[in-house]
N, C-alpha and C positions, 0 to 999 in steps of 0.2 A: 676224636674230634669229627664233627659232621661237616660235610661240604656246605658252603653257603649256597643258598638258593640263587637262581638266576636273577631274581629281583634284587637281592642283596649285592650281587656282583656288579650289576649294571645300574645301581641306584644313582650314581652321579650322572650317567648318561640320560636316564629317565628324567632326572631333575632338570638337566639342561634342555631337553626336548620340551618338557612342560613349561619351562620359563620362556622358551622361544614361542611356543604356541600361545601362551598367555599374553606375551608382549604384542604379538601380531593381532590377537583378538582385541586387546585393549586399543591398539592403534586403529583398527577398523571401527570399533564402537565410537571412539573419539572423533574420527573423521565423519562418521554418520551424524553425530550430534552437532558437529561444527557446521555441516552442510545444512542441517535443519535450522540452526541459528541464523545462518546467512540468509536463508529463504525468509525467515521471519523478519529479519532486519530490512531486507529489500522490500518486503510487503508493507512494513510500517512506513518506510520512506515513501513508497509509492502512494499509499493512502494519504499521507500528509500533503504530498504535492497535489493530489486530486482534491483534497479538502480546500486547499488554498486557491486552486483554480476555480472550484465551485463557488467559493466566497467572492472572488473577483467577478465572475460571471453574474452572480446575483446582484452585486452592487451595480454593475453596468446595466443590467436589466431594470433595476429600480430607477436609475438615472434616465434611461430611455423612456420609461413609463411616465416619469415626471415631465419630461420634455414633450411627450405626446399629449399629455393632459393640458400643458400650457398652450400648445399649438391648437388643440381642440377648442379651448376657450377663445383664442383669437379668431379661429375660423367661424365659430358660432356668432361672435360679436360682429364680424364682417358680414356674415350672412344676414343677420338681423338688420344691420345698417342698410344693406342692399334691398332687403324686403321693404323696409320703411321708405326708402327712396322710390322704389317702384310703385308701392301702394299709395304713396302720398301724391304721385303724379296723376292718379286716376280720378 
């Protein structure tokens, strides 16, 4: 009968070591993917907030432009009235 090789003698130990290293590697890869997913989720959330803020600022800008246009019309009407009053007196 031949002596079993060293690999055959220690096969359960090698299997255990392989399983441990495989489990650790799997945990590291899983952690890495989870971290990337968290970054993507945070980025998506941040972009959504910025889009909403941008929309609100555009709406406010539109309202202010409308208000400026209304004031410009009133100013020009008043200026025309004053010019008419001053030119009519000459």
